[in-house]
MARBA-3410 file (N, C-alpha, C, O; in Angstrom, 1 decimal):
230
15.8,4.5,-15.1,16.2,3.8,-14.2,17.0,4.6,-13.3,17.9,5.2,-13.7 ~ 16.7,4.6,-12.1,18.5,5.2,-11.6,19.3,4.5,-11.5,18.9,3.3,-11.6 ~ 20.6,4.8,-11.1,21.5,4.0,-11.0,21.8,3.5,-9.4,23.0,3.3,-9.0 ~ 20.4,3.4,-8.7,20.3,3.0,-7.2,18.8,3.2,-7.0,18.1,4.2,-7.2 ~ 18.6,2.0,-6.6,17.5,1.7,-6.4,17.0,2.7,-4.6,17.4,2.1,-3.6
16.5,3.6,-4.6,16.5,4.2,-3.3,15.4,5.2,-3.7,15.3,5.9,-4.8 ~ 14.4,5.1,-2.1,13.3,5.9,-2.3,13.5,7.5,-3.0,12.8,7.9,-3.9 ~ 14.3,8.1,-2.4,14.7,9.3,-3.0,13.7,10.2,-1.9,13.2,11.1,-2.5 ~ 13.2,10.1,0.0,12.3,10.8,0.6,13.2,10.4,2.0,13.0,9.4,2.7 ~ 14.3,11.7,2.3,14.7,11.3,3.0,14.7,10.4,4.5,15.5,9.7,5.1
13.8,10.8,4.6,13.4,10.5,6.1,13.4,8.6,6.1,14.0,7.8,6.7 ~ 12.6,8.5,5.2,12.0,7.0,4.5,13.7,6.3,4.0,14.1,5.1,4.1 ~ 14.4,7.5,3.4,16.3,6.7,2.9,16.7,6.8,4.2,17.6,6.0,4.3 ~ 16.5,7.3,5.4,17.2,7.4,6.7,17.0,6.1,7.0,17.9,5.3,6.8 ~ 15.5,5.6,7.4,15.3,4.4,8.6,15.6,3.2,8.1,15.9,2.3,8.8
15.4,3.1,6.3,15.7,2.3,5.6,17.0,1.5,5.2,17.3,0.4,4.8 ~ 17.8,2.9,5.5,19.3,2.7,5.0,19.9,1.6,5.2,20.5,1.2,4.3 ~ 19.9,0.7,6.7,20.2,-0.7,6.7,20.0,-1.8,5.8,20.8,-2.8,5.7 ~ 19.0,-1.6,5.0,18.3,-2.0,4.1,19.1,-2.3,2.9,19.3,-3.4,2.3 ~ 19.5,-1.1,2.8,20.1,-0.9,1.5,21.5,-1.7,1.2,22.1,-2.1,0.2
21.8,-1.8,2.5,23.1,-2.6,2.8,23.0,-4.2,2.9,24.1,-4.8,3.1 ~ 22.1,-5.0,2.7,22.0,-6.2,2.6,22.0,-6.9,1.4,21.9,-6.4,0.3 ~ 22.1,-8.0,1.5,22.4,-8.7,0.1,21.1,-8.8,-0.9,20.9,-8.8,-2.1 ~ 20.3,-9.0,0.1,19.2,-9.5,-0.6,18.4,-7.9,-1.7,17.6,-7.9,-2.7 ~ 19.0,-7.0,-1.1,18.4,-5.6,-1.6,19.7,-6.0,-2.6,19.5,-7.2,-2.9
20.5,-5.6,-3.0,21.6,-5.9,-4.1,20.8,-6.9,-4.9,20.6,-6.5,-6.1 ~ 20.4,-8.0,-4.7,19.9,-8.7,-5.8,18.3,-8.3,-6.5,18.0,-8.6,-7.6 ~ 17.5,-7.8,-5.7,16.1,-6.9,-5.3,16.6,-5.8,-6.8,16.4,-6.0,-8.0 ~ 17.0,-5.1,-6.3,18.0,-4.1,-7.3,18.3,-4.5,-8.6,18.2,-3.7,-9.5 ~ 18.8,-5.7,-8.8,19.9,-5.9,-10.2,18.1,-6.6,-10.2,17.6,-5.6,-10.8
17.1,-7.3,-10.0,16.6,-7.5,-10.7,15.2,-7.0,-11.6,14.6,-7.3,-12.6 ~ 15.0,-5.8,-10.4,14.3,-4.9,-11.4,15.4,-4.1,-12.0,14.7,-3.9,-13.0 ~ 16.4,-3.5,-12.3,16.6,-3.0,-13.0,16.1,-3.5,-14.5,15.6,-2.9,-15.4 ~ 16.6,-5.3,-14.5,17.1,-5.9,-15.5,15.3,-5.4,-16.2,14.8,-4.7,-17.1 ~ 14.8,-6.0,-15.1,13.3,-5.9,-15.5,12.4,-4.8,-16.4,11.6,-5.0,-17.2
13.2,-3.3,-15.7,12.7,-2.2,-16.2,13.2,-2.2,-17.8,12.6,-1.7,-18.8 ~ 14.3,-2.9,-17.8,15.2,-2.4,-19.4,14.8,-3.5,-20.3,15.0,-3.5,-21.5 ~ 14.1,-4.6,-19.6,13.9,-5.4,-20.7,12.8,-5.1,-22.0,12.5,-4.0,-22.4 ~ 12.3,-6.0,-22.5,11.4,-5.4,-23.6,10.2,-5.8,-23.5,9.4,-5.7,-24.5 ~ 9.9,-6.2,-22.1,8.5,-6.3,-21.6,8.1,-5.6,-20.8,8.9,-5.2,-20.0
7.0,-5.1,-20.8,6.2,-3.7,-20.1,6.1,-4.4,-18.5,5.6,-5.5,-18.3 ~ 6.7,-3.4,-17.1,7.0,-3.3,-16.3,5.6,-2.5,-15.7,4.9,-1.9,-16.6 ~ 5.3,-2.6,-14.8,4.0,-1.5,-13.7,4.7,-1.8,-12.2,5.3,-2.8,-11.7 ~ 4.4,-0.7,-11.9,3.9,0.7,-12.1,5.4,1.3,-13.2,6.5,0.7,-13.3 ~ 5.0,2.8,-13.9,6.2,3.3,-14.7,7.4,3.6,-13.4,7.1,4.2,-12.3
8.4,3.3,-13.7,9.9,3.4,-12.3,9.9,5.2,-11.9,10.8,5.7,-11.3 ~ 8.9,5.7,-12.4,9.3,6.9,-11.8,8.2,6.8,-10.9,8.4,7.5,-10.0 ~ 7.3,6.1,-10.8,6.1,6.0,-10.0,6.6,5.0,-8.8,6.3,5.4,-7.6 ~ 7.2,4.0,-8.9,7.4,3.2,-7.9,7.5,3.3,-7.2,7.3,2.3,-6.6 ~ 7.9,4.7,-6.2,8.3,4.7,-4.6,6.7,5.9,-4.2,6.4,6.3,-3.1
6.2,6.2,-4.9,5.0,6.8,-4.9,4.3,6.8,-3.7,3.8,7.9,-3.2 ~ 4.1,5.8,-3.1,3.2,5.8,-1.9,4.2,6.3,-0.7,3.9,7.2,0.1 ~ 5.4,5.7,-0.7,6.9,6.2,0.4,6.7,8.0,0.3,6.6,8.8,1.2 ~ 6.7,8.3,-1.2,7.0,10.0,-0.8,6.1,10.6,-0.7,6.3,11.8,-0.4 ~ 4.5,10.3,-0.9,3.6,11.2,-0.7,3.2,10.8,0.7,2.4,11.6,1.2
3.7,9.7,1.4,3.6,9.8,3.0,4.9,9.5,3.4,5.5,8.4,3.2 ~ 5.3,10.6,4.0,6.9,9.4,4.7,6.4,9.7,6.2,5.8,10.7,6.5 ~ 6.9,8.5,7.0,7.1,7.9,8.0,6.6,9.1,9.3,6.4,8.6,10.4 ~ 6.5,10.2,9.1,6.2,10.8,10.6,4.5,11.3,10.2,3.7,11.8,11.0 ~ 4.3,10.9,9.0,3.1,11.7,8.6,2.0,10.0,8.1,0.9,10.2,7.5
2.3,9.0,8.5,1.5,7.5,8.1,0.8,7.7,9.8,1.2,8.0,10.9 ~ -0.5,7.5,9.3,-1.5,7.5,10.1,-2.4,5.9,10.3,-2.9,5.4,11.3 ~ -2.4,5.4,8.9,-2.5,4.4,8.5,-1.9,3.3,7.4,-1.5,3.9,6.4 ~ -1.6,2.0,7.3,-1.5,1.1,6.4,-2.1,0.9,5.6,-3.2,1.3,6.0 ~ -2.2,0.4,4.6,-3.2,-0.4,3.5,-2.1,-1.3,2.9,-1.0,-1.0,2.5
-2.5,-2.4,3.1,-1.6,-3.2,2.5,-2.1,-4.2,1.2,-2.9,-5.1,1.3 ~ -1.6,-3.8,0.4,-2.5,-5.1,-1.1,-1.3,-6.0,-1.1,-0.5,-6.2,-0.2 ~ -1.2,-6.6,-2.2,-0.7,-8.0,-3.2,0.3,-7.4,-4.4,1.5,-7.3,-4.2 ~ -0.2,-7.0,-5.2,1.2,-6.3,-6.1,0.7,-5.5,-6.9,-0.5,-5.9,-7.0 ~ 0.9,-4.8,-7.6,0.4,-3.8,-8.6,-0.3,-4.4,-9.4,0.1,-5.5,-9.9
-1.6,-3.5,-9.9,-2.2,-3.8,-11.1,-1.2,-4.0,-12.4,-0.2,-3.3,-12.6 ~ -2.0,-5.4,-13.4,-0.9,-5.3,-14.1,-1.4,-5.3,-15.5,-1.3,-6.1,-16.4 ~ -2.2,-4.0,-15.6,-2.7,-4.5,-17.1,-2.6,-2.5,-17.8,-2.9,-1.7,-17.0 ~ -2.4,-2.3,-18.3,-1.8,-1.1,-19.0,-2.9,0.4,-18.4,-4.1,0.7,-18.6 ~ -1.8,1.2,-17.7,-2.8,2.4,-17.4,-3.5,2.3,-16.1,-4.4,3.0,-15.6
-2.8,1.2,-15.6,-3.9,1.3,-14.3,-2.9,1.6,-12.8,-3.4,2.3,-11.9 ~ -1.3,1.0,-12.6,-0.9,1.3,-11.3,-0.1,2.3,-12.0,0.3,2.6,-13.1 ~ 0.0,2.8,-10.7,1.0,4.1,-10.3,1.7,4.6,-8.9,1.9,5.7,-8.4 ~ 1.8,3.8,-8.6,2.7,3.3,-7.1,1.8,3.7,-5.9,2.3,4.4,-5.0 ~ 0.7,3.4,-5.8,-0.4,3.7,-4.8,-1.2,2.2,-4.6,-1.9,1.8,-5.5
-1.0,1.4,-3.4,-1.8,0.2,-3.6,-3.4,0.2,-3.7,-4.0,0.8,-2.9 ~ -4.0,-0.3,-4.7,-5.7,-0.6,-5.0,-5.9,0.6,-5.9,-6.9,0.8,-6.7 ~ -4.8,1.7,-5.9,-5.3,3.1,-6.9,-4.6,2.9,-8.7,-3.6,2.5,-9.3 ~ -6.2,3.7,-8.8,-5.3,4.2,-10.5,-5.8,5.5,-10.5,-6.7,6.1,-9.8 ~ -4.8,6.0,-11.7,-5.2,7.3,-12.5,-6.4,7.2,-12.7,-7.1,6.2,-12.9
-6.6,9.1,-12.5,-7.9,9.5,-12.8,-8.5,9.3,-14.1,-7.9,9.6,-15.1 ~ -9.6,8.7,-14.2,-10.4,8.8,-15.6,-10.3,7.1,-16.3,-11.0,6.6,-17.1 ~ -9.1,6.3,-15.6,-9.0,5.2,-15.6,-10.2,3.8,-14.8,-10.4,3.7,-13.6 ~ -10.7,3.0,-15.7,-11.8,2.3,-15.1,-11.7,1.5,-14.5,-11.0,0.5,-14.8 ~ -12.5,1.7,-13.0,-12.4,1.3,-11.7,-12.1,-0.2,-12.1,-12.6,-0.7,-13.1
-10.8,-1.0,-11.1,-10.8,-2.5,-11.4,-11.8,-2.9,-10.0,-12.3,-2.3,-9.1 ~ -11.7,-4.1,-10.4,-13.3,-4.7,-9.6,-13.2,-4.7,-8.1,-14.1,-4.6,-7.2 ~ -11.7,-4.7,-8.0,-10.9,-4.5,-6.0,-11.5,-3.4,-5.8,-12.3,-3.6,-5.0 ~ -11.5,-2.0,-6.3,-11.5,-1.3,-6.1,-13.0,-0.5,-6.0,-13.3,0.5,-5.5 ~ -13.5,-1.2,-6.5,-14.8,-0.8,-6.8,-15.8,-1.4,-5.7,-16.8,-0.9,-5.5
-15.3,-2.5,-5.2,-15.4,-3.3,-3.6,-15.5,-2.3,-2.7,-16.5,-1.8,-2.3 ~ -14.2,-1.9,-2.4,-13.5,-0.8,-2.0,-14.4,0.2,-1.4,-14.7,0.3,-0.2 ~ -14.9,0.8,-2.5,-15.6,2.2,-2.7,-17.2,1.4,-2.0,-17.8,2.0,-1.1 ~ -17.4,0.6,-2.3,-18.9,0.2,-1.9,-19.0,-0.4,-0.4,-20.0,-0.4,0.3 ~ -17.7,-0.8,-0.1,-18.1,-1.1,1.1,-17.2,0.2,2.3,-17.0,-0.2,3.5
-16.6,1.6,1.7,-16.8,3.1,2.1,-17.9,3.6,2.5,-18.2,4.1,3.6 ~ -18.7,3.4,1.1,-20.2,4.2,1.6,-21.1,3.0,2.2,-22.2,3.2,1.7 ~ -21.2,2.2,2.7,-22.2,1.5,3.1,-21.3,1.4,4.8,-22.0,1.4,5.8 ~ -20.1,1.4,4.9,-19.5,1.9,6.3,-19.4,3.1,6.8,-19.6,3.3,8.0 ~ -19.2,4.2,6.0,-19.3,5.5,6.5,-20.5,6.1,6.3,-20.9,6.8,7.2
-21.3,5.8,5.2,-23.0,6.6,5.1,-22.5,7.7,4.3,-23.1,8.7,4.5 ~ -21.1,7.7,3.3,-21.2,8.8,2.2,-21.0,8.0,1.1,-21.0,6.8,1.0 ~ -20.8,9.3,0.0,-21.3,8.4,-1.2,-19.8,8.9,-1.8,-19.2,9.9,-1.4 ~ -19.2,8.0,-3.0,-18.2,8.3,-3.3,-18.2,8.1,-4.6,-18.9,7.4,-5.3 ~ -17.0,9.0,-5.0,-17.0,9.0,-7.1,-16.7,8.3,-7.5,-15.4,8.3,-7.7
-17.8,6.7,-8.2,-17.2,5.8,-8.7,-16.0,6.0,-9.9,-15.1,5.2,-10.0 ~ -16.3,7.2,-11.0,-15.7,7.4,-11.8,-14.0,8.2,-11.7,-13.2,8.5,-12.6 ~ -14.0,8.4,-10.3,-12.3,8.5,-9.9,-11.6,7.3,-9.2,-12.0,6.9,-8.1 ~ -11.0,6.8,-9.6,-10.1,5.9,-8.7,-8.7,5.9,-8.3,-7.9,4.9,-8.1 ~ -8.4,7.3,-8.1,-7.0,8.0,-7.7,-7.5,8.3,-6.3,-8.5,9.0,-5.9
-6.1,7.2,-5.5,-6.8,7.4,-3.7,-5.3,8.4,-3.5,-4.6,8.0,-2.5 ~ -5.0,9.1,-4.0,-3.8,9.9,-3.7,-4.5,11.2,-2.7,-3.8,12.1,-2.4 ~ -5.5,11.3,-2.4,-6.3,11.7,-2.2,-5.8,11.2,0.0,-5.5,11.9,0.9 ~ -6.1,9.6,-0.3,-6.1,8.9,0.8,-4.7,9.4,1.3,-4.7,9.9,2.5 ~ -3.4,9.3,0.7,-2.2,9.6,0.9,-1.7,10.3,1.4,-0.7,10.2,2.1
-2.4,11.5,0.9,-2.2,13.3,1.4,-2.9,12.8,2.7,-2.4,13.7,3.4 ~ -3.6,12.2,3.3,-4.0,11.9,4.5,-3.3,11.3,6.0,-3.5,11.4,7.2 ~ -2.6,10.7,5.2,-1.6,10.0,5.7,-1.6,8.4,5.6,-0.8,7.6,6.2 ~ -2.5,8.1,4.8,-2.4,6.5,4.8,-1.1,6.0,3.4,-1.0,6.4,2.3 ~ -0.4,5.1,4.2,0.5,4.5,3.1,-0.3,3.6,2.1,-1.2,2.9,2.7
-0.3,3.5,1.3,-0.9,3.0,0.5,0.1,1.9,-0.3,0.8,2.0,-1.4 ~ 0.0,0.8,0.5,1.7,-0.1,0.3,1.3,-1.6,-0.7,0.2,-2.2,-0.5 ~ 2.0,-1.8,-1.3,1.8,-3.5,-1.9,2.8,-4.4,-1.0,3.8,-3.8,-0.6 ~ 2.7,-5.6,-0.8,4.1,-6.2,-0.4,5.1,-6.5,-1.6,6.3,-6.6,-1.4 ~ 4.3,-6.8,-3.0,5.7,-6.5,-4.0,5.1,-5.4,-4.8,3.9,-5.3,-4.8
6.2,-4.4,-5.5,6.1,-3.4,-5.6,6.3,-3.6,-7.3,6.0,-2.6,-8.0 ~ 6.4,-4.1,-7.5,6.8,-4.3,-9.3,6.1,-5.6,-9.9,6.3,-6.7,-9.4 ~ 5.5,-5.6,-10.9,4.9,-6.5,-11.7,4.8,-6.5,-13.6,5.0,-5.5,-14.4 ~ 4.5,-7.7,-14.0,5.2,-8.1,-15.1,3.5,-7.8,-15.7,2.5,-8.3,-15.2 ~ 3.5,-6.6,-17.0,2.5,-6.7,-17.7,1.8,-7.8,-18.3,2.2,-8.3,-19.3
0.5,-8.2,-17.6,-0.3,-9.5,-18.2,0.0,-10.3,-17.1,-0.6,-11.4,-17.2 ~ 0.8,-10.0,-16.0,1.1,-11.2,-15.7,1.2,-11.2,-13.8,2.2,-11.2,-13.1 ~ -0.3,-11.2,-13.3,-0.3,-11.2,-12.0,0.9,-11.8,-11.1,1.5,-12.9,-11.4 ~ 1.4,-11.1,-10.1,2.3,-11.4,-9.3,3.8,-12.5,-9.7,4.3,-13.5,-9.2 ~ 4.1,-11.2,-11.2,4.6,-12.4,-11.4,6.5,-11.9,-11.0,7.6,-12.3,-11.6
6.4,-10.9,-9.9,7.5,-10.6,-9.3,7.5,-10.9,-8.1,8.5,-10.4,-7.6 ~ 7.0,-11.6,-7.3,6.8,-12.2,-6.5,8.0,-12.6,-6.0,8.1,-12.2,-4.8 ~ 9.1,-13.5,-6.4,10.9,-14.1,-6.1,11.4,-13.0,-6.1,12.4,-13.2,-5.4 ~ 11.4,-11.6,-6.6,12.4,-11.0,-6.8,13.5,-10.2,-5.2,14.6,-9.8,-5.2 ~ 12.2,-10.3,-3.9,12.5,-10.3,-2.7,11.6,-8.8,-2.6,12.4,-8.2,-1.8
10.8,-8.1,-2.8,10.2,-7.0,-2.3,9.6,-7.1,-0.8,9.6,-6.1,0.0 ~ 9.1,-8.6,-0.5,9.0,-8.7,0.7,9.2,-8.3,1.7,8.4,-7.8,2.4 ~ 10.9,-8.4,1.9,11.9,-8.0,2.8,11.7,-7.1,2.7,11.0,-6.8,3.7 ~ 11.8,-5.8,1.9,11.6,-4.8,2.0,10.4,-4.2,2.3,10.5,-3.2,3.1 ~ 9.2,-4.7,1.8,8.1,-4.0,2.3,7.9,-4.4,4.0,7.6,-3.5,4.8
8.1,-5.7,4.5,8.2,-5.7,6.2,9.4,-5.2,6.5,9.3,-4.9,7.6 ~ 10.3,-4.9,6.2,11.4,-4.1,6.5,10.9,-2.5,7.2,11.0,-2.0,8.3 ~ 10.2,-2.0,5.5,9.1,-0.6,6.0,8.2,-0.9,7.3,8.2,0.0,8.1 ~ 7.4,-2.0,7.6,6.4,-2.0,8.3,7.4,-2.2,10.1,6.8,-1.9,11.1 ~ 8.5,-2.6,10.0,9.4,-2.8,11.4,9.8,-1.6,11.3,9.9,-1.1,12.5
10.3,-0.7,10.4,10.1,0.5,10.7,9.8,1.8,11.6,10.3,2.6,12.4 ~ 8.3,1.4,10.8,7.2,2.5,11.2,6.6,2.3,12.8,5.7,3.0,13.3 ~ 7.7,0.9,13.5,7.6,0.4,15.2,8.4,1.8,15.8,8.1,2.3,16.9 ~ 9.2,2.4,15.0,9.9,3.4,15.6,9.4,4.6,16.4,9.8,5.2,17.5 ~ 8.3,4.8,15.2,7.1,6.4,15.4,6.6,6.1,16.8,6.7,5.0,17.4
5.9,7.3,17.2,5.3,7.4,18.2,4.0,7.6,17.7,3.5,7.1,18.6 ~ 3.1,8.0,16.9,2.3,8.6,16.7,1.6,7.0,16.6,2.2,5.9,16.4 ~ -0.1,7.5,16.7,-1.1,6.0,16.6,-1.1,5.7,15.2,-1.2,6.7,14.5 ~ -1.0,4.6,14.7,-1.1,4.1,13.5,-1.9,2.9,13.6,-1.9,2.2,14.6 ~ -2.9,2.5,12.0,-3.5,1.4,12.2,-3.3,1.1,10.7,-3.1,1.8,9.7
-3.5,-0.1,11.0,-2.8,-1.1,9.6,-4.3,-2.0,9.1,-5.1,-2.7,9.8 ~ -4.3,-1.7,7.9,-5.5,-2.8,7.7,-4.8,-4.0,6.2,-4.3,-3.7,5.1 ~ -5.1,-5.2,6.6,-4.6,-5.9,5.8,-5.8,-6.8,5.2,-6.7,-7.1,5.8 ~ -5.6,-7.1,3.7,-6.7,-7.9,3.0,-5.9,-8.8,2.7,-4.8,-8.4,2.3 ~ -6.2,-9.8,2.8,-6.0,-11.2,2.5,-4.9,-11.7,2.7,-4.0,-11.1,3.2
-4.7,-13.2,2.3,-3.2,-13.0,3.1,-2.0,-12.8,2.9,-1.3,-12.8,4.0 ~ -1.3,-12.6,1.7,-0.6,-11.8,1.2,0.5,-10.9,2.3,1.7,-10.9,2.6 ~ -1.2,-9.9,2.9,-0.8,-8.8,4.0,-1.0,-9.3,4.8,-0.2,-8.7,5.6 ~ -1.7,-10.3,5.7,-1.9,-10.9,6.7,-0.3,-11.5,6.9,0.1,-11.1,8.0 ~ 0.6,-12.1,6.2,1.8,-12.7,6.3,2.3,-11.9,6.9,3.0,-12.3,7.8
2.3,-10.2,6.6,3.5,-9.7,7.5,2.8,-8.8,8.7,2.9,-7.6,8.7 ~ 2.0,-9.4,9.6,1.4,-8.9,10.3,2.7,-8.9,11.9,2.8,-8.1,12.8 ~ 3.4,-10.1,11.6,4.3,-10.4,12.6,5.5,-9.3,13.0,6.2,-9.2,14.0 ~ 5.4,-8.7,11.6,6.5,-7.2,11.6,5.9,-6.5,12.6,6.7,-6.6,13.6 ~ 4.7,-5.6,12.9,4.0,-4.8,13.7,4.3,-5.6,14.8,3.8,-6.7,14.9
5.3,-5.0,15.8,5.5,-5.5,17.1,6.6,-4.6,17.9,7.5,-3.8,17.5 ~ 6.1,-5.0,19.2,6.7,-3.3,20.1,7.1,-2.1,19.7,8.2,-1.5,19.7 ~ 5.8,-1.7,19.2,5.8,-0.2,18.7,6.1,0.9,19.6,6.2,0.6,20.8 ~ 6.3,2.2,19.3,6.7,3.2,20.2,5.4,3.8,20.6,5.3,4.4,21.6 ~ 4.2,3.6,19.6,2.8,4.2,20.0,1.8,3.1,19.9,1.9,1.8,19.7
1.2,3.7,20.0,-0.6,2.5,20.2,-0.6,2.2,18.2,-0.4,3.0,17.4 ~ -0.9,1.3,18.1,-1.5,0.5,17.0,-2.9,-0.6,17.2,-3.2,-1.4,18.1 ~ -3.4,-0.4,15.8,-5.0,-1.5,15.7,-4.6,-2.3,14.1,-4.5,-1.8,13.0 ~ -4.4,-3.2,14.4,-4.6,-3.9,13.4,-6.3,-4.8,12.9,-7.0,-5.6,13.5 ~ -6.4,-4.3,11.6,-7.6,-4.5,11.0,-7.2,-5.6,10.2,-6.2,-5.5,9.4
-7.9,-7.0,10.3,-7.6,-8.0,9.0,-8.9,-9.0,8.6,-9.6,-9.7,9.2 ~ -8.8,-8.8,7.1,-10.2,-9.6,6.5,-9.6,-10.4,5.5,-8.4,-10.6,5.5 ~ -10.6,-11.0,4.3,-10.2,-11.3,3.0,-9.8,-10.3,2.4,-9.8,-9.2,3.0 ~ -9.1,-10.6,0.8,-9.2,-9.7,0.0,-10.7,-8.7,-0.9,-11.6,-9.3,-1.5 ~ -10.4,-7.4,-0.9,-11.6,-7.0,-1.6,-12.2,-8.1,-3.1,-13.4,-8.5,-3.4
-11.0,-8.4,-3.8,-11.6,-9.0,-4.9,-12.7,-9.9,-5.0,-13.2,-10.5,-4.0 ~ -13.2,-9.9,-6.4,-14.5,-10.2,-6.5,-14.9,-11.8,-6.1,-16.0,-12.1,-5.8 ~ -13.7,-12.7,-6.0,-13.2,-14.0,-5.4,-13.8,-14.3,-4.3,-14.4,-15.3,-4.1 ~ -13.5,-13.3,-3.3,-13.4,-13.1,-2.0,-14.2,-12.3,-0.9,-14.5,-12.5,0.3 ~ -14.6,-11.0,-1.9,-15.3,-10.1,-1.2,-16.4,-10.5,-0.4,-16.4,-10.2,0.8
-17.5,-11.5,-1.0,-18.6,-11.9,0.1,-17.8,-12.6,1.0,-18.3,-12.3,2.1 ~ -16.8,-13.6,1.4,-16.5,-14.1,2.2,-16.0,-13.6,3.4,-15.3,-14.2,4.2 ~ -16.6,-12.0,3.4,-16.3,-11.9,4.9,-15.9,-10.2,4.5,-16.3,-9.4,5.3 ~ -15.1,-9.8,3.3,-15.3,-8.0,3.1,-16.2,-7.4,3.3,-16.3,-6.6,4.3 ~ -17.1,-7.5,2.6,-18.4,-6.7,2.7,-19.0,-7.1,4.0,-19.0,-8.3,4.3
-19.7,-5.7,4.8,-19.4,-6.0,6.4,-18.5,-5.7,7.3,-18.9,-5.5,8.5 ~ -17.3,-5.7,7.1,-16.0,-5.9,7.6,-15.8,-4.4,8.8,-15.6,-4.4,10.0 ~ -15.9,-3.5,7.9,-16.4,-2.1,8.5,-14.9,-1.6,8.9,-14.9,-1.0,10.0 ~ -13.8,-1.9,8.2,-12.4,-1.6,8.3,-12.6,0.1,8.5,-12.2,0.5,9.6 ~ -13.0,1.0,7.6,-12.6,2.2,7.9,-13.4,3.3,8.7,-13.3,4.6,8.6
-14.0,2.8,9.4,-15.2,3.4,10.8,-14.2,2.5,12.1,-14.3,2.9,13.2 ~ -13.5,1.5,11.7,-12.8,0.9,13.0,-11.4,1.6,13.1,-10.8,1.9,14.1 ~ -11.1,1.8,11.9,-9.7,3.0,12.1,-9.9,4.4,12.2,-9.0,5.2,12.2 ~ -11.1,4.8,12.4,-11.5,6.1,12.6,-11.6,6.7,14.4,-11.4,7.8,14.9 ~ -12.1,5.3,14.9,-12.6,5.5,16.1,-11.2,5.4,16.6,-10.5,6.2,17.3
-10.6,4.0,16.0,-9.1,4.2,17.0,-8.4,5.5,16.9,-7.8,5.9,18.0 ~ -8.3,6.2,15.9,-7.4,7.3,15.5,-8.1,8.4,16.6,-7.4,9.0,17.5 ~ -9.6,8.6,16.4,-10.1,9.7,17.4,-9.7,9.2,19.1,-9.5,10.0,20.0 ~ -9.7,7.7,19.3,-9.7,7.8,20.6,-8.3,7.9,21.5,-8.2,7.8,22.7 ~ -7.3,8.3,20.5,-5.8,8.4,20.4,-5.5,9.8,20.5,-4.3,10.1,20.8
-6.6,10.8,20.1,-6.5,12.4,19.6,-6.2,12.7,18.7,-5.7,13.8,18.5 ~ -6.5,11.4,17.5,-6.3,12.3,16.0,-7.3,12.3,14.8,-8.1,11.4,14.7 ~ -7.2,13.2,14.1,-8.0,13.2,13.5,-8.8,12.3,12.6,-8.2,11.7,11.7 ~ -10.1,12.1,12.6,-10.3,10.4,11.5,-9.9,11.5,10.0,-9.5,12.6,9.8 ~ -10.3,10.4,9.5,-9.4,9.9,7.9,-10.9,10.5,6.9,-12.0,10.1,7.2
-10.8,11.1,6.3,-12.1,11.2,5.2,-11.7,10.3,4.3,-10.8,10.4,3.5 ~ -12.6,9.1,4.4,-12.3,7.8,3.4,-13.2,8.2,2.0,-12.4,8.2,1.0 ~ -14.7,8.6,1.7,-14.4,8.9,0.0,-13.7,10.4,-0.6,-13.2,11.5,-0.2 ~ -14.0,9.7,-1.5,-13.0,11.0,-2.4,-13.9,12.1,-3.2,-13.7,12.4,-4.4 ~ -14.8,12.6,-2.4,-15.9,13.8,-2.9,-16.4,14.4,-1.3,-17.2,15.4,-1.3
END
């Protein structure tokens, strides 16, 4: 781990600099370092911790997809919410996301490849509310203080003028809706239950978030996002 917990993306570091000076961030930093240095495995790998930020700097953000915390099984999490490395079996939530993309857009997805980097490169910030997790223990780092940092991230996006859509799946993501306020540009918020198999049939399937986002972007003079991975 580096000697300080920084994104190392100059634009994100600039707008989030006030957070680095706060007491909660010092405590967060210490807990994250301790977790990575312990004998337990922590995901994502340290080098991928801020991958979402680095692939999608603030001036490029057109959509934010907010998840809960990283996948907690080996070989899955790599710093992008809901995404797994190419060649990794799709987790159920991601499989449901692909199903909804197909239903919503009428295009076919490649279910053998769960790497969502192609979305990050189109301006989709794939962010979790909590950025680390212990192996085999879902939401185990929920008390580290990450939510303060991700809330500050969404608040910082209020400063940018380009149109931004927010997809908030589940209660953990929706709890941060209040941070989207007094923005400098057009905003859209799309909410539904989480794509997990436990809730997908209670309002996720058929919610059509992807076409809603594209309609919003096009109405504001922006290019639509290509949601399918092929």
